[in-house]
C-alpha positions, 0 to 999 in steps of 0.5 A: 146878018144871017142868010137863013134862020136855021143857020142861026141856032139849033132851036127857037130858044137859041135863036131868041137868045141870040136876038136878045143878046144882039138887041142888048148890044144896040144892034138888030138882026136881019135874016135874008131868006125869008127876009125878016129883021128885028129892026121893027116891032114885029120882027121878033114875033115873026122869028119866033113863029118861023122858029116854031114852024121849023121845029114842028117840021123837023119833028114831022120829018123825024117821025116819018123817017122813024116810021119808014125805017120800022116798016122797012125793018119789018119787010126785011129791007132795012138792015142798017150799015153792013159790017166791014169784016175785013176792017174788023179783022185788020183792027183786031190783028193790029191790036194783037201785035200791040199797035195803039188805037191812034196808029190803028185808026190812022192805018185803017182810015177809021176813027179812034172811037170806031177802033175802041168799039171794034175792040170792045165788041160793041160795034157789030153792025157798024163800019 
């Protein structure tokens, strides 16, 4: 039993694989919102259609988001995440004194990956 279909799998294929595994074990799947069950003949078909519709909807959202970001960049409104220069300076200063990445991350409150990106110079617009 699952509350919503999007909580079951990442895409239609994942959902159908889970449904197949559940069926092989002699059980059935019930989705509460919207109510669908694989107990009957049409349940799997309905799940497939719902999964495909959800995937299409997600693609439309991403396309609209991308178009909006491109327009905002053109208009000079969207600049990405602001650079936290004080954090960059702090990370570089700690590294210069020989402090390791894990300790720097702990002290500054950012991830180790972010520390490495700052130290390698590949994170100019992030953090």
